[in-house]
N, CA, C and O atoms as a GROMACS GRO file, in nm:
protein
  240
    1UNK      N    1   9.956  19.126   1.280
    1UNK     CA    2  10.067  19.042   1.197
    1UNK      C    3  10.173  18.996   1.281
    1UNK      O    4  10.218  19.107   1.312
    2UNK      N    5  10.250  18.910   1.345
    2UNK     CA    6  10.390  18.870   1.330
    2UNK      C    7  10.448  18.746   1.223
    2UNK      O    8  10.421  18.626   1.222
    3UNK      N    9  10.511  18.802   1.162
    3UNK     CA   10  10.601  18.780   1.036
    3UNK      C   11  10.751  18.673   1.086
    3UNK      O   12  10.858  18.695   1.143
    4UNK      N   13  10.646  18.494   0.995
    4UNK     CA   14  10.730  18.412   1.020
    4UNK      C   15  10.833  18.372   0.932
    4UNK      O   16  10.950  18.335   0.934
    5UNK      N   17  10.666  18.413   0.797
    5UNK     CA   18  10.747  18.329   0.716
    5UNK      C   19  10.775  18.457   0.618
    5UNK      O   20  10.694  18.548   0.636
    6UNK      N   21  10.856  18.478   0.536
    6UNK     CA   22  10.784  18.636   0.415
    6UNK      C   23  10.841  18.557   0.250
    6UNK      O   24  10.869  18.641   0.165
    7UNK      N   25  10.854  18.425   0.213
    7UNK     CA   26  10.829  18.355   0.076
    7UNK      C   27  10.752  18.381   0.052
    7UNK      O   28  10.656  18.327   0.106
    8UNK      N   29  10.740  18.432   0.004
    8UNK     CA   30  10.606  18.385  -0.173
    8UNK      C   31  10.490  18.592  -0.112
    8UNK      O   32  10.414  18.653  -0.188
    9UNK      N   33  10.523  18.629   0.015
    9UNK     CA   34  10.422  18.720   0.038
    9UNK      C   35  10.333  18.804  -0.103
    9UNK      O   36  10.213  18.825  -0.120
   10UNK      N   37  10.486  18.842  -0.209
   10UNK     CA   38  10.518  18.864  -0.281
   10UNK      C   39  10.395  18.884  -0.435
   10UNK      O   40  10.327  18.963  -0.501
   11UNK      N   41  10.418  18.808  -0.426
   11UNK     CA   42  10.356  18.743  -0.531
   11UNK      C   43  10.182  18.676  -0.468
   11UNK      O   44  10.091  18.656  -0.548
   12UNK      N   45  10.166  18.646  -0.291
   12UNK     CA   46  10.029  18.600  -0.301
   12UNK      C   47   9.939  18.782  -0.302
   12UNK      O   48   9.817  18.798  -0.292
   13UNK      N   49  10.067  18.918  -0.319
   13UNK     CA   50  10.010  19.020  -0.309
   13UNK      C   51   9.967  19.082  -0.475
   13UNK      O   52   9.895  19.153  -0.546
   14UNK      N   53  10.039  19.021  -0.467
   14UNK     CA   54  10.009  19.081  -0.670
   14UNK      C   55   9.924  18.950  -0.712
   14UNK      O   56   9.977  18.974  -0.820
   15UNK      N   57   9.868  18.868  -0.726
   15UNK     CA   58   9.835  18.803  -0.747
   15UNK      C   59   9.632  18.773  -0.716
   15UNK      O   60   9.531  18.743  -0.781
   16UNK      N   61   9.681  18.815  -0.549
   16UNK     CA   62   9.535  18.828  -0.522
   16UNK      C   63   9.468  19.018  -0.552
   16UNK      O   64   9.346  19.019  -0.563
   17UNK      N   65   9.519  19.129  -0.562
   17UNK     CA   66   9.552  19.215  -0.666
   17UNK      C   67   9.526  19.188  -0.784
   17UNK      O   68   9.421  19.225  -0.837
   18UNK      N   69   9.591  19.138  -0.829
   18UNK     CA   70   9.515  19.045  -0.973
   18UNK      C   71   9.368  19.008  -1.034
   18UNK      O   72   9.283  19.037  -1.117
   19UNK      N   73   9.412  18.907  -0.909
   19UNK     CA   74   9.258  18.879  -0.891
   19UNK      C   75   9.119  19.046  -0.849
   19UNK      O   76   9.024  19.114  -0.886
   20UNK      N   77   9.167  19.032  -0.802
   20UNK     CA   78   9.072  19.190  -0.786
   20UNK      C   79   9.022  19.278  -0.814
   20UNK      O   80   8.934  19.351  -0.769
   21UNK      N   81   9.155  19.265  -0.989
   21UNK     CA   82   9.101  19.390  -1.074
   21UNK      C   83   9.027  19.317  -1.100
   21UNK      O   84   8.927  19.311  -1.029
   22UNK      N   85   9.046  19.211  -1.235
   22UNK     CA   86   8.956  19.123  -1.275
   22UNK      C   87   8.850  19.076  -1.270
   22UNK      O   88   8.784  19.042  -1.367
   23UNK      N   89   8.799  19.059  -1.079
   23UNK     CA   90   8.718  19.076  -1.011
   23UNK      C   91   8.582  19.147  -1.012
   23UNK      O   92   8.478  19.084  -0.995
   24UNK      N   93   8.586  19.323  -1.040
   24UNK     CA   94   8.529  19.390  -1.093
   24UNK      C   95   8.594  19.498  -0.964
   24UNK      O   96   8.554  19.614  -0.952
   25UNK      N   97   8.701  19.435  -0.871
   25UNK     CA   98   8.669  19.542  -0.784
   25UNK      C   99   8.751  19.693  -0.731
   25UNK      O  100   8.861  19.700  -0.787
   26UNK      N  101   8.733  19.781  -0.663
   26UNK     CA  102   8.851  19.876  -0.748
   26UNK      C  103   9.008  19.845  -0.669
   26UNK      O  104   9.048  19.751  -0.600
   27UNK      N  105   9.088  20.003  -0.727
   27UNK     CA  106   9.185  19.916  -0.633
   27UNK      C  107   9.220  19.968  -0.495
   27UNK      O  108   9.341  19.963  -0.474
   28UNK      N  109   9.172  20.002  -0.427
   28UNK     CA  110   9.100  20.036  -0.316
   28UNK      C  111   9.086  19.912  -0.296
   28UNK      O  112   9.193  19.876  -0.247
   29UNK      N  113   9.010  19.814  -0.305
   29UNK     CA  114   8.997  19.731  -0.288
   29UNK      C  115   9.005  19.559  -0.256
   29UNK      O  116   8.973  19.472  -0.175
   30UNK      N  117   9.086  19.586  -0.409
   30UNK     CA  118   9.152  19.546  -0.431
   30UNK      C  119   9.302  19.478  -0.378
   30UNK      O  120   9.372  19.378  -0.374
   31UNK      N  121   9.283  19.660  -0.332
   31UNK     CA  122   9.446  19.588  -0.196
   31UNK      C  123   9.442  19.553  -0.115
   31UNK      O  124   9.539  19.515  -0.050
   32UNK      N  125   9.286  19.549  -0.073
   32UNK     CA  126   9.250  19.595   0.104
   32UNK      C  127   9.216  19.386   0.063
   32UNK      O  128   9.215  19.328   0.172
   33UNK      N  129   9.186  19.260  -0.088
   33UNK     CA  130   9.220  19.195  -0.069
   33UNK      C  131   9.359  19.126  -0.004
   33UNK      O  132   9.367  19.047   0.090
   34UNK      N  133   9.467  19.185  -0.088
   34UNK     CA  134   9.586  19.156  -0.162
   34UNK      C  135   9.668  19.199  -0.044
   34UNK      O  136   9.791  19.202  -0.035
   35UNK      N  137   9.601  19.222   0.022
   35UNK     CA  138   9.751  19.274   0.149
   35UNK      C  139   9.693  19.189   0.251
   35UNK      O  140   9.770  19.134   0.330
   36UNK      N  141   9.526  19.163   0.264
   36UNK     CA  142   9.433  19.049   0.375
   36UNK      C  143   9.539  18.926   0.318
   36UNK      O  144   9.484  18.821   0.349
   37UNK      N  145   9.638  18.903   0.263
   37UNK     CA  146   9.634  18.743   0.193
   37UNK      C  147   9.660  18.789   0.169
   37UNK      O  148   9.577  18.845   0.097
   38UNK      N  149   9.784  18.854   0.166
   38UNK     CA  150   9.948  18.857   0.194
   38UNK      C  151   9.934  18.882   0.334
   38UNK      O  152   9.988  18.993   0.341
   39UNK      N  153   9.896  18.852   0.460
   39UNK     CA  154   9.930  18.892   0.555
   39UNK      C  155   9.900  18.746   0.621
   39UNK      O  156   9.998  18.696   0.675
   40UNK      N  157   9.819  18.695   0.624
   40UNK     CA  158   9.812  18.505   0.603
   40UNK      C  159   9.874  18.440   0.515
   40UNK      O  160   9.811  18.339   0.485
   41UNK      N  161  10.025  18.459   0.425
   41UNK     CA  162  10.106  18.424   0.476
   41UNK      C  163  10.272  18.449   0.560
   41UNK      O  164  10.357  18.383   0.619
   42UNK      N  165  10.248  18.564   0.527
   42UNK     CA  166  10.386  18.545   0.683
   42UNK      C  167  10.384  18.523   0.792
   42UNK      O  168  10.461  18.499   0.886
   43UNK      N  169  10.187  18.544   0.748
   43UNK     CA  170  10.128  18.444   0.913
   43UNK      C  171  10.214  18.300   0.984
   43UNK      O  172  10.263  18.270   1.093
   44UNK      N  173  10.192  18.225   0.820
   44UNK     CA  174  10.249  18.075   0.859
   44UNK      C  175  10.371  18.100   0.722
   44UNK      O  176  10.397  18.192   0.645
   45UNK      N  177  10.433  17.938   0.750
   45UNK     CA  178  10.536  17.859   0.723
   45UNK      C  179  10.479  17.858   0.500
   45UNK      O  180  10.388  17.871   0.418
   46UNK      N  181  10.569  17.841   0.515
   46UNK     CA  182  10.486  17.853   0.332
   46UNK      C  183  10.455  17.921   0.231
   46UNK      O  184  10.334  17.901   0.220
   47UNK      N  185  10.471  17.954   0.192
   47UNK     CA  186  10.430  18.034   0.050
   47UNK      C  187  10.242  18.057  -0.033
   47UNK      O  188  10.198  18.150  -0.100
   48UNK      N  189  10.189  17.951   0.002
   48UNK     CA  190  10.082  17.909   0.003
   48UNK      C  191   9.982  17.883   0.132
   48UNK      O  192  10.006  17.869   0.252
   49UNK      N  193   9.852  17.884   0.049
   49UNK     CA  194   9.757  17.924   0.182
   49UNK      C  195   9.655  17.790   0.147
   49UNK      O  196   9.649  17.738   0.035
   50UNK      N  197   9.575  17.746   0.266
   50UNK     CA  198   9.519  17.676   0.258
   50UNK      C  199   9.393  17.731   0.124
   50UNK      O  200   9.346  17.841   0.096
   51UNK      N  201   9.374  17.586   0.065
   51UNK     CA  202   9.228  17.638  -0.027
   51UNK      C  203   9.062  17.623   0.027
   51UNK      O  204   8.956  17.609  -0.033
   52UNK      N  205   9.120  17.639   0.247
   52UNK     CA  206   8.964  17.715   0.313
   52UNK      C  207   8.980  17.852   0.353
   52UNK      O  208   8.897  17.932   0.397
   53UNK      N  209   9.133  17.868   0.323
   53UNK     CA  210   9.150  18.048   0.387
   53UNK      C  211   9.188  18.126   0.259
   53UNK      O  212   9.185  18.249   0.265
   54UNK      N  213   9.217  18.076   0.166
   54UNK     CA  214   9.191  18.155   0.069
   54UNK      C  215   9.019  18.183   0.013
   54UNK      O  216   8.951  18.279  -0.022
   55UNK      N  217   9.005  18.049   0.029
   55UNK     CA  218   8.836  18.140  -0.038
   55UNK      C  219   8.733  18.181   0.064
   55UNK      O  220   8.614  18.187   0.033
   56UNK      N  221   8.800  18.224   0.253
   56UNK     CA  222   8.728  18.265   0.300
   56UNK      C  223   8.783  18.398   0.310
   56UNK      O  224   8.744  18.479   0.393
   57UNK      N  225   8.933  18.436   0.170
   57UNK     CA  226   8.934  18.548   0.184
   57UNK      C  227   8.880  18.695   0.116
   57UNK      O  228   8.871  18.818   0.125
   58UNK      N  229   8.839  18.515   0.004
   58UNK     CA  230   8.712  18.605  -0.206
   58UNK      C  231   8.663  18.618  -0.180
   58UNK      O  232   8.605  18.701  -0.249
   59UNK      N  233   8.571  18.576  -0.035
   59UNK     CA  234   8.411  18.525   0.002
   59UNK      C  235   8.398  18.681   0.141
   59UNK      O  236   8.301  18.750   0.173
   60UNK      N  237   8.481  18.683   0.168
   60UNK     CA  238   8.494  18.749   0.310
   60UNK      C  239   8.385  19.014   0.222
   60UNK      O  240   8.375  19.106   0.303
   0.00000   0.00000   0.00000
């Protein structure tokens, strides 16, 4: 992943990790989800994902 903007990456990682844990994922699964979400954030400008991108991560 080529990082273009790191704003919001840590927040996204934390939020996605906690989401995974609260949805019954293992720590490993939640970490993978969080890493995928944070990598999407750093690859684009701005601290938020589009709704479609977020849904795709959660259902993957």
